[in-house]
C-alpha positions in Angstrom: 0.0 0.0 0.0 1.3 3.5 -0.8 2.6 5.6 2.0 0.8 9.0 2.3 2.7 11.9 3.9 1.5 15.3 5.1 3.2 18.2 6.8 1.7 20.7 9.2 3.7 23.8 10.3 3.0 24.3 14.0 5.1 27.4 14.7 7.9 29.6 13.4 10.1 31.6 15.7 12.5 34.5 15.0 15.9 33.6 16.6 17.3 37.1 15.9 20.8 35.6 15.2 21.2 33.2 12.4 20.2 29.7 13.5 22.3 26.6 12.7 21.7 23.9 15.3 18.6 22.5 16.9 18.2 19.5 19.2 15.3 17.9 21.1 16.1 16.5 24.5 15.9 12.6 24.2 15.8 11.8 27.9 12.6 10.5 29.4 10.8 13.1 31.4 12.3 16.0 29.4 11.3 15.2 25.9 9.3 18.4 25.4 12.4 20.5 25.7 14.2 21.9 22.7 17.6 23.6 22.4 18.5 25.9 19.5 22.0 27.4 18.8 22.9 30.4 16.7 25.9 31.9 14.9 26.2 35.6 14.1 29.1 37.5 12.6 29.4 41.0 13.8 31.3 43.8 12.2 34.0 45.6 14.2 33.0 48.9 15.7 33.9 51.9 13.4 37.0 53.9 14.3 37.3 57.7 13.9 39.1 58.6 10.7 39.3 55.0 9.5 37.1 53.8 6.6 35.2 50.5 6.9 37.5 49.1 4.2 40.6 50.1 6.2 39.4 48.6 9.5 41.3 45.3 9.7 40.0 44.2 13.0 38.4 40.7 12.9 34.7 40.2 13.0 33.2 39.0 16.3 31.5 35.6 16.2 28.5 35.8 18.6 26.1 33.1 19.6 23.0 32.6 21.6 21.6 29.4 23.1 17.8 29.1 23.4 15.8 26.6 25.5 12.2 26.1 24.6 9.3 24.0 26.0 6.8 22.3 23.6 3.2 21.8 24.5 0.8 20.1 22.1 -2.7 21.4 21.2 -2.1 25.1 22.1 -2.1 28.0 19.7 1.7 28.6 20.0 3.2 25.3 21.2 6.7 26.7 21.8 7.5 28.7 25.0 10.9 30.3 25.4 12.3 29.3 28.8 15.8 30.7 28.6 18.4 32.4 26.4 22.2 32.5 27.1 24.7 34.7 25.3 27.6 32.5 24.2 30.4 32.3 21.6 29.0 31.4 18.1 27.6 27.9 18.2 28.4 25.3 15.5 26.9 22.2 17.0 24.7 21.0 19.8 24.0 17.5 21.2 22.1 16.2 24.2 23.6 13.1 25.9 21.2 10.2 25.3 21.5 9.1 29.0 21.3 11.4 32.0 24.4 12.3 34.0 23.9 12.3 37.8 20.2 12.0 37.0 20.0 15.1 34.8 20.1 15.7 31.0 23.3 17.3 29.8 23.8 19.3 26.6 27.1 19.6 24.8 28.1 22.5 22.6 30.9 23.1 20.0 31.7 26.8 19.6 33.7 29.2 17.5 36.3 29.9 20.3 37.5 26.3 19.9 35.8 25.1 23.0 33.4 22.4 24.0 30.9 23.4 26.7 28.6 21.4 28.8 25.2 22.5 30.4 23.0 20.6 32.9 19.3 20.8 32.7 17.6 21.7 36.0 13.9 22.0 36.9 11.2 19.9 35.3 10.0 19.0 31.8 7.2 21.6 31.7 7.9 25.3 31.7 10.5 25.3 34.5 13.6 23.9 32.8 16.8 25.8 32.9 20.3 25.2 31.6 23.2 25.6 34.1 26.8 25.8 32.9 28.9 22.8 34.0 32.3 23.0 32.4 34.2 23.8 29.3 37.4 22.6 27.6 39.6 24.4 25.0 40.8 22.3 22.1 43.8 24.5 21.6 45.4 25.8 18.4 43.2 28.8 17.7 40.5 26.8 16.0 36.7 26.6 15.6 35.1 23.6 17.2 32.9 22.3 14.3 31.1 19.2 15.5 30.2 17.3 18.6 29.0 13.7 19.3 28.4 11.6 22.4 29.3 7.9 22.6 26.0 7.2 24.3 23.7 7.2 21.2 21.5 4.1 22.0 19.2 3.2 24.9 21.2 0.0 25.3 24.5 1.9 25.6 27.0 0.8 28.2 30.6 1.8 28.7 32.8 4.8 29.4 31.1 8.1 28.5 33.1 9.9 25.8 32.8 12.7 23.3 34.4 13.2 19.9 34.7 16.6 18.3 36.2 18.0 15.1 37.7 21.4 14.4 38.8 23.8 11.7 42.4 22.6 11.9 41.4 19.2 10.6 41.8 17.6 14.0 39.7 15.1 16.0 39.6 15.2 19.8 38.5 12.3 21.9 37.3 13.5 25.4 36.6 11.5 28.6 33.5 12.5 30.6 33.9 11.4 34.3 31.8 11.9 37.4 28.6 13.8 38.1 30.2 17.3 37.6 31.4 16.1 35.1 35.2 16.2 34.7 36.3 16.6 31.1 39.7 15.8 29.7 41.3 15.1 26.4 42.2 11.5 25.9 43.6 11.8 22.4 43.9 14.4 19.7 45.1 13.9 16.1 45.3 15.4 12.7 42.6 13.6 10.6 42.1 15.9 7.5 44.1 18.3 5.4 41.4 20.9 5.7 38.4 21.6 8.0 37.1 18.4 9.7 33.5 19.3 9.4 32.0 16.3 11.2 32.9 13.5 13.6 30.6 10.8 14.9 30.7 7.6 16.8 29.7 4.2 15.5 26.5 3.7 17.6 27.2 0.0 18.0 30.9 0.0 18.6 32.0 3.3 20.2 35.7 2.4 19.9 35.2 3.4 16.2 34.6 7.0 15.1 34.0 8.4 11.7 35.1 11.8 10.3 34.4 13.9 7.2 36.5 16.9 6.0 36.7 19.6 3.4 39.3 17.4 1.7 36.3 15.3 0.5 37.4 12.3 2.6 35.3 10.1 4.7 37.4 8.2 7.2 37.1 5.7 10.0 39.3 5.5 13.1 39.8 2.9 15.8 40.4 4.9 19.0 42.2 2.0 20.6 45.0 2.2 18.1 47.8 4.7 18.6 48.9 4.5 14.9 46.9 7.6 13.8 46.2 5.7 10.6 42.5 5.5 9.5 41.0 2.0 9.3 39.5 3.1 6.0 39.4 6.2 3.7 36.8 6.8 1.1 36.8 9.5 -1.6 33.4 8.6 -3.0 32.1 12.0 -2.2 33.4 14.6 -4.7 33.5 17.6 -2.3 33.6 18.2 1.5 31.9 15.6 3.7 29.9 17.5 6.3 27.4 15.1 7.9 27.6 11.6 9.3 25.2 9.5 11.4 25.4 5.9 12.4 22.0 4.2 12.5 20.9 3.8 16.2 18.5 1.0 15.3 20.3 -0.9 12.6 23.9 -2.2 13.1 26.4 -1.6 10.3 24.4 1.1 8.6 25.9 4.6 8.1 24.6 7.7 6.4 26.9 10.5 5.1 26.2 13.8 3.3 28.4 16.2 1.4 28.5 19.6 -0.3 28.3 17.5 -3.5 24.5 17.3 -2.8 24.5 13.5 -2.3 23.5 11.3 0.6 25.3 8.0 0.7 24.3 4.9 2.7 27.1 2.5 3.7 27.5 -1.0 5.1 30.3 -0.3 7.6 31.7 -3.8 7.0 32.4 -2.9 3.4 33.0 0.8 2.6 34.3 0.3 -0.9 31.0 1.2 -2.5 27.9 2.7 -1.0 24.6 0.8 -0.7 22.6 3.7 -2.0 23.2 7.2 -3.5 20.5 9.9 -3.3 20.9 13.2 -5.0 19.1 15.8 -2.9 20.0 19.0 -4.9 21.6 20.8 -1.9 24.7 20.4 0.3 23.8 18.0 3.1 24.7 19.7 6.4 22.9 17.5 8.8 21.5 13.9 8.8 19.2 12.4 11.5 17.8 8.9 11.5 14.3 8.7 13.0 14.6 7.5 16.6 11.9 4.8 16.4 11.0 4.3 12.7 14.2 2.9 11.2 13.4 3.5 7.6 13.2 7.3 7.7 16.1 9.8 7.4 15.8 13.6 7.9 18.3 15.8 6.0 19.1 19.5 6.1 20.0 20.2 2.5 21.1 23.8 2.6 19.8 25.5 -0.6 17.1 22.8 -1.2 15.5 22.9 2.3 14.7 19.9 4.5 13.9 16.5 3.2 12.7 13.2 4.6 13.9 10.1 2.8 12.6 6.6 2.8 15.5 4.1 3.1 13.4 1.0 3.6 15.1 -1.0 0.9 18.6 -0.4 2.3 17.4 -1.0 5.9 15.6 -4.2 5.1 17.6 -5.7 2.2 21.0 -4.0 2.6 20.7 -2.7 -1.0 18.4 -0.6 -3.1 17.6 3.1 -3.3 16.4 6.0 -1.1 13.6 8.2 -2.2 12.5 11.6 -1.0 9.1 11.4 0.7 8.6 14.9 1.8 10.3 18.3 1.4 10.0 21.4 3.6 11.2 24.0 1.2 12.8 27.4 2.1 13.3 30.4 0.0 16.2 32.9 0.3 17.7 30.9 3.2 19.9 27.8 4.0 18.7 24.7 5.8 21.2 23.8 8.6 19.8 22.4 11.8 17.3 19.5 11.9 16.1 17.0 14.5 13.4 14.5 15.3 11.6 14.6 18.6 10.7 11.6 20.8 7.7 13.6 22.1 4.6 11.4 21.7 2.2 13.2 19.3 -1.4 12.3 18.7 -1.6 11.8 15.0 -5.4 12.3 14.9 -5.5 15.5 16.8 -5.0 18.7 14.7 -3.9 21.6 16.9 -5.1 25.1 16.2 -3.4 27.0 13.5 -0.3 28.7 14.8 0.8 30.4 11.6 -0.7 33.1 9.3 -3.3 32.0 6.9 -2.3 31.7 3.3 -3.2 34.7 1.1 -4.7 34.4 -2.3 -1.3 34.7 -4.0 0.3 32.0 -1.8 0.2 28.2 -2.1 -2.2 26.4 0.3 -0.3 25.4 3.4 2.4 28.0 2.9 3.7 30.1 5.8 4.6 33.8 5.3 8.0 34.6 6.9 9.8 37.9 6.9 13.2 37.5 5.3 16.0 40.1 5.5 18.6 40.7 2.9 22.0 39.1 3.7 25.3 39.1 1.9 27.9 36.4 2.1 31.3 37.5 3.2 33.1 34.7 1.4 32.0 32.5 -1.4 34.0 29.5 -0.3 32.0 26.7 1.3 34.6 26.6 4.0 33.3 30.0 5.3 29.7 28.9 5.2 28.9 30.4 8.5 30.4 33.8 7.9 27.4 35.9 6.9 26.5 39.5 7.7 23.2 41.4 7.7 23.2 44.0 5.0 21.3 46.6 6.9 21.5 49.1 4.1 19.3 47.2 1.8 15.5 47.1 2.4 14.0 43.8 3.2 12.4 41.9 0.3 8.8 40.9 0.3 7.8 38.1 2.7 8.9 34.7 1.3 7.0 31.5 2.0 8.1 28.1 3.3 6.5 25.5 1.1 5.7 22.0 2.4 5.7 19.2 -0.1 4.8 15.6 0.6 4.5 12.3 -1.1 1.0 11.3 -2.1 -2.1 13.5 -1.8 -1.0 15.9 -4.5 2.1 17.5 -2.9 1.4 17.9 0.8 0.6 21.1 2.7 -1.0 21.4 6.1 -3.3 18.7 7.4 -6.9 19.0 6.5 -9.0 20.6 9.2 -12.4 19.3 10.3 -15.5 21.3 9.7 -16.4 24.0 12.2 -19.3 22.1 13.8 -17.3 18.9 13.8 -20.2 17.0 12.3 -19.4 16.5 8.6 -22.0 13.9 7.5 -19.9 13.0 4.5 -16.7 12.3 6.5 -15.9 8.6 7.2 -13.9 7.2 10.0 -10.4 8.3 9.1 -8.9 5.1 10.4 -11.3 2.5 8.9 -12.9 2.2 5.5 -14.5 -1.0 4.3 -12.0 -3.8 4.5 -9.0 -1.5 5.0 -7.6 0.1 8.1 -5.5 3.2 7.9 -2.4 3.1 10.1 -1.3 6.7 11.0 1.8 7.9 12.8 2.9 11.5 13.6 6.4 12.8 14.2 7.5 16.1 15.6 10.3 17.8 13.8 12.4 21.0 14.5 14.5 22.7 11.9 16.3 26.0 11.6 17.4 28.1 8.7 20.4 30.4 8.5 19.8 33.6 6.5 16.3 34.3 7.8 17.2 33.3 11.5 14.1 31.2 11.9 13.3 28.1 14.0 10.5 25.9 12.5 8.5 23.3 14.4 6.4 21.0 12.3 4.4 17.8 12.4 5.1 15.1 9.8 2.3 12.5 9.5 2.4 9.2 7.6 -0.6 7.0 6.8 -0.8 3.7 5.1 -3.7 1.4 4.4 -3.6 -2.2 5.7 -6.2 -5.0 5.4 -8.4 -5.5 8.4 -7.7 -8.7 10.3 
């Protein structure tokens, strides 16, 4: 039976600074909490008698960390709980398991540091982030990515972190005690250019993977002191910037690149990928669905956010991946994306939290105010360095378009009649000899140029014979 997909935008939030990282808390009891990180380049202050062109002071990289609470079935489901001024943020990750009974958030920043925050309070609207510790990676670098060894519910072993930096290095950190105490276990040169991404093998945390601007995907055994990769692949044609090991399927790895391709790999044989999906945009982040093993969420920069169906590869270890749904942006870049473990009711449609579509907009579109921006450098290695061009008037509002598989291209979920008694409406879950199985997932994404955080519901339905 064909899989039907629909998208409903629940809320959009202006993050003021350009947003590039978003993460739902995965820990039981705190799954309604969402962290969002931002990265903003600020011009140096003007000096008397010195033209802007002659001012050689470096731009400041500023960041802000937001904490939100989500509540279903209300007009505006996101509530801002806290904002912290930080260095510019390049990556965020919650630890899958609590430390000393509390969720802990890790951050990679533009000062070349990794920082740790403990969540205090409760799941509802009382959560707060409290700074725990930080560690400098050294060498005047930008910390670019961050990953915890505890990626699965069945995880057991020493708690570690791997991070990558703009010097092409990987750093393996040990996390000890309730405080926690953080120290560098190992650090090595992994790439000849920026090491955009590092990630653990979810099933064997002695193995880490890295991707760099040198277009190399590499694997490393952290028990070995040789500093030689256990494999190197140059199958991607440009910088490798996203990697995620499948948390539900052993030996399955997803990678993405500026070359606009998502590759799926069997980690036992990395000579050729299992599947190759062209998504028409640089793949900055990849996230496997936490409970439905076939679905992969991708932040594809210029082509927006996409959800792929990888069922053939997951089940048969070969085949193709197809795009099921797209959440399309205009005049912006898709960077941060994450699935939530928050349990949604797929049959309940909350009140509209976004402006109604005008006559000149597509059904289901959301009007967003976009500011003009200019890129400081054209090189992809300076992706984050953008400046607001305050001298240019904002363009007209630009829509976010939701596209889905089946049902003629998606859009917001159909809303029931005002009186709730549509005599022509059949039971949505059961028709004749067929029962419709419906599931809903909560997704958060953020886009760079327009500094917007998006929260949306992705619903899938499939007919199955009644038994």
